C-alpha positions as CSV (number, residue, x, y, z in Angstrom):
1,M,5.8,-19.1,-6.7
2,L,2.2,-18.3,-5.8
3,E,-0.2,-19.3,-8.6
4,D,-3.8,-19.8,-9.5
5,M,-4.8,-16.3,-8.4
6,T,-6.1,-14.8,-11.7
7,D,-9.8,-15.1,-10.9
8,S,-9.5,-13.1,-7.7
9,A,-6.8,-10.6,-8.6
10,I,-7.7,-7.1,-7.5
11,V,-4.5,-5.7,-8.9
12,S,-2.2,-7.2,-11.6
13,C,0.6,-6.2,-13.9
14,T,2.0,-7.8,-17.0
15,D,5.5,-7.3,-18.3
16,L,5.7,-4.0,-16.5
17,R,8.6,-1.8,-17.4
18,R,9.8,1.6,-16.3
19,V,12.8,3.5,-17.8
20,Y,13.9,6.8,-16.5
21,G,16.1,9.0,-18.8
22,E,17.3,8.2,-22.3
23,G,20.3,6.8,-24.2
24,E,23.3,5.9,-22.1
25,A,21.9,7.7,-19.1
26,A,18.7,5.6,-19.1
27,V,17.9,3.7,-15.9
28,Q,15.7,0.6,-16.1
29,A,13.8,0.7,-12.8
30,L,11.6,-2.2,-13.7
31,R,12.5,-4.9,-16.2
32,G,9.3,-6.8,-17.1
33,V,7.5,-7.5,-13.9
34,T,4.4,-9.7,-13.9
35,L,2.4,-10.1,-10.7
36,E,-1.1,-10.6,-9.4
37,F,-2.5,-9.5,-6.0
38,P,-5.6,-11.4,-5.0
39,A,-8.4,-10.1,-2.8
40,G,-8.0,-10.4,0.9
41,Q,-4.3,-10.8,0.9
42,F,-1.5,-8.9,2.6
43,T,1.6,-8.7,0.4
44,A,4.9,-7.2,1.4
45,I,7.2,-5.9,-1.4
46,M,10.8,-5.9,-0.4
47,G,14.2,-5.4,-2.0
48,P,17.5,-3.5,-1.6
49,S,17.6,0.3,-2.3
50,G,17.2,0.9,-6.0
51,S,15.5,-2.5,-6.6
52,G,12.4,-0.9,-8.0
53,K,9.9,-1.6,-5.2
54,S,8.7,2.0,-4.8
55,T,8.5,2.4,-8.6
56,L,6.4,-0.8,-8.7
57,M,4.0,0.5,-6.1
58,H,3.7,3.9,-7.9
59,L,2.9,2.2,-11.2
60,L,0.3,-0.2,-9.6
61,A,-1.4,2.8,-7.9
62,G,-1.5,4.9,-11.0
63,L,0.9,7.5,-9.5
64,D,3.4,7.1,-12.3
65,T,3.2,6.0,-16.0
66,A,4.7,2.7,-17.2
67,T,7.2,2.7,-20.1
68,G,5.8,-0.7,-21.2
69,G,3.4,-3.4,-20.1
70,S,0.1,-3.0,-18.4
71,V,-1.6,-2.6,-15.0
72,T,-5.1,-3.6,-14.2
73,V,-6.8,-2.4,-11.0
74,D,-10.3,-3.5,-9.9
75,G,-11.0,-4.8,-13.4
76,R,-9.8,-1.7,-15.3
77,E,-6.6,-1.4,-17.3
78,I,-5.3,1.9,-16.1
79,G,-2.9,2.7,-19.0
80,G,-5.7,3.9,-21.2
81,L,-7.4,6.1,-18.6
82,G,-7.4,9.8,-18.9
83,D,-6.3,12.1,-16.0
84,K,-9.8,12.6,-14.8
85,A,-10.7,8.9,-14.8
86,L,-7.5,7.9,-13.2
87,T,-7.9,10.5,-10.5
88,Q,-11.4,9.2,-9.8
89,L,-10.2,5.6,-9.7
90,R,-7.5,6.5,-7.1
91,R,-10.0,8.5,-5.1
92,D,-12.8,6.0,-5.1
93,R,-11.1,2.6,-5.3
94,L,-7.7,3.0,-3.7
95,G,-6.5,3.7,-0.2
96,F,-3.0,5.1,0.6
97,V,-0.8,5.0,3.7
98,F,2.5,6.9,3.4
99,Q,5.6,7.1,5.5
100,S,5.0,10.8,6.0
101,F,1.3,10.5,7.1
102,N,0.1,13.1,4.6
103,L,-2.7,14.4,6.9
104,V,-4.2,17.9,6.3
105,P,-3.0,20.0,9.2
106,V,-6.0,22.3,9.4
107,L,-8.5,19.4,9.6
108,T,-9.3,17.4,12.8
109,A,-8.6,13.6,13.0
110,E,-12.2,12.8,12.1
111,E,-12.2,15.2,9.2
112,N,-9.0,13.7,7.9
113,I,-10.5,10.2,8.2
114,L,-13.6,11.3,6.2
115,L,-11.6,13.1,3.5
116,P,-12.0,10.5,0.8
117,L,-15.8,10.5,1.3
118,T,-15.9,14.3,1.4
119,L,-13.9,14.6,-1.8
120,A,-16.2,12.1,-3.6
121,G,-19.4,13.6,-2.2
122,R,-20.4,10.3,-0.7
123,K,-22.4,9.7,2.5
124,V,-20.8,8.4,5.6
125,D,-21.6,4.9,6.7
126,K,-21.9,5.6,10.4
127,E,-21.7,2.0,11.5
128,W,-18.5,1.4,9.4
129,L,-17.0,4.7,10.6
130,D,-17.6,3.8,14.2
131,R,-16.1,0.3,13.7
132,L,-13.0,1.9,12.1
133,I,-12.6,4.5,14.8
134,D,-12.9,1.8,17.5
135,S,-10.4,-0.4,15.7
136,V,-7.8,2.3,15.5
137,G,-8.4,3.5,19.1
138,L,-9.0,7.1,18.3
139,A,-12.4,7.8,19.8
140,D,-11.0,10.3,22.3
141,R,-8.8,12.1,19.6
142,L,-11.3,12.9,16.9
143,T,-11.4,16.6,17.5
144,H,-7.6,16.9,17.6
145,R,-5.6,18.2,14.7
146,P,-2.5,16.4,13.4
147,A,-0.1,18.7,15.4
148,E,-1.8,17.6,18.6
149,L,-1.3,13.9,17.8
150,S,1.7,11.6,18.2
151,G,3.3,10.1,15.1
152,G,1.7,6.8,15.9
153,Q,-1.7,8.4,16.3
154,Q,-1.3,10.3,13.0
155,Q,-0.5,7.1,11.2
156,R,-3.6,5.4,12.8
157,V,-5.6,8.3,11.4
158,A,-4.0,7.7,8.0
159,V,-4.9,3.9,8.2
160,A,-8.6,4.7,9.0
161,R,-8.7,7.3,6.2
162,A,-7.3,4.6,3.8
163,L,-10.1,2.2,4.8
164,V,-13.1,4.5,5.3
165,H,-14.4,4.3,1.7
166,R,-13.9,0.5,1.5
167,P,-11.3,0.6,-1.3
168,A,-10.4,-2.3,-3.6
169,V,-6.9,-2.2,-2.3
170,V,-4.7,-0.2,0.2
171,F,-1.2,0.7,-0.9
172,A,1.1,1.3,2.1
173,D,4.5,2.8,1.3
174,E,7.0,2.3,4.2
175,P,4.1,2.9,6.7
176,T,6.3,2.4,9.8
177,G,9.3,4.3,8.5
178,N,8.8,7.3,10.8
179,L,7.5,5.4,13.8
180,D,9.0,4.0,17.0
181,T,8.8,0.3,17.7
182,A,5.6,0.4,19.7
183,S,3.8,2.6,17.2
184,S,5.0,0.5,14.4
185,E,3.6,-2.6,16.0
186,E,0.2,-0.8,16.4
187,V,0.0,0.3,12.8
188,L,1.1,-3.2,11.5
189,G,-1.5,-4.7,13.7
190,L,-4.2,-2.5,12.2
191,L,-3.2,-3.4,8.6
192,R,-3.1,-7.1,9.6
193,A,-6.6,-6.8,11.1
194,A,-7.9,-4.9,8.1
195,V,-7.0,-8.0,6.0
196,S,-7.9,-10.7,8.5
197,D,-11.1,-9.2,9.9
198,L,-12.3,-6.8,7.2
199,G,-11.3,-8.7,4.1
200,Q,-9.2,-5.8,2.9
201,T,-6.4,-6.2,0.3
202,V,-3.1,-4.6,1.3
203,V,0.1,-4.1,-0.7
204,M,2.9,-2.8,1.3
205,V,6.4,-1.6,0.4
206,T,8.9,-2.0,3.2
207,H,12.6,-2.6,4.0
208,D,11.8,-3.7,7.5
209,A,11.9,-7.4,8.2
210,Q,9.6,-7.1,11.2
211,A,7.0,-5.2,9.1
212,A,7.2,-7.8,6.3
213,S,6.7,-10.6,8.8
214,V,3.0,-9.7,9.3
215,A,2.3,-10.3,5.6
216,D,0.7,-13.4,3.9
217,R,3.1,-13.1,1.0
218,I,6.5,-11.7,0.3
219,V,7.7,-10.4,-3.1
220,V,11.3,-9.5,-3.4
221,L,12.7,-7.3,-6.2
222,R,16.3,-6.9,-7.3
223,D,17.5,-4.8,-10.2
224,G,14.0,-4.3,-11.4
225,Q,13.0,-7.9,-11.5
226,V,11.1,-10.3,-9.2
227,V,13.6,-12.7,-7.6
228,H,11.3,-14.2,-5.0
229,D,7.5,-14.6,-4.6
230,G,6.4,-16.8,-1.8
231,A,4.5,-17.2,1.5
232,G,5.0,-15.1,4.5
233,E,8.0,-15.6,6.9
234,T,8.9,-14.9,10.5
235,T,11.1,-11.9,11.0
236,E,14.2,-14.2,11.1
237,G,13.0,-15.9,7.9
238,V,12.6,-12.5,6.2
239,L,16.2,-11.6,7.2
240,D,17.5,-14.9,5.9
241,L,15.6,-14.4,2.7
242,M,17.0,-10.9,2.2
243,K,20.6,-12.2,2.8
244,A,20.0,-15.0,0.3
245,V,18.7,-12.5,-2.3
246,A,21.7,-10.2,-1.7
247,A,24.2,-12.9,-2.1
């Protein structure tokens, strides 16, 4: 287990539980999960279908409400926040990269990248924006709308959008799920560079061993509980780990 991270934890959860439904039909998606995610670390969350990995991410990001336990993000316990405060926290301090890109079709690539700043009424840090655009290789695509971009380019726009406001943490939910191998490697390289070069914190849910192999740390869930929490692995090591967990 990875330990001694409390002082630098950007996101943490304690005895986190989520139950869907009631009575005999109740499904326990999470059964008392306690984890910490330190600054500047790339964590991959894995597990078989139905293990609770997506539920965990949604709770950590304030997109769903826990049945029990607590979540702290950037020093704030989010369970007690009202809708307005929670929306503001997500907008200002969190970045999101989804499998389906979630770009606004009528906006250009540049407008999509700047959307978090636009919504928050914040000024653009031109130097930071130029660095991001250079890092994602989209300088010649800024005036294109999503329909004019490939899937890989759309996801690179989404990565830049997730980073433009310098969030406390980026949550990536199956970010390579809709991409071909080459585009997947590009997007994973961007997320890896965001951590290694920019000091970003990334928490990624994935079922893909190759995607998980770029992470510093791998957390595996099964039946709503953490069954492994350790250092990163090669692709082969991840596959062996998942086989061991499934056994």
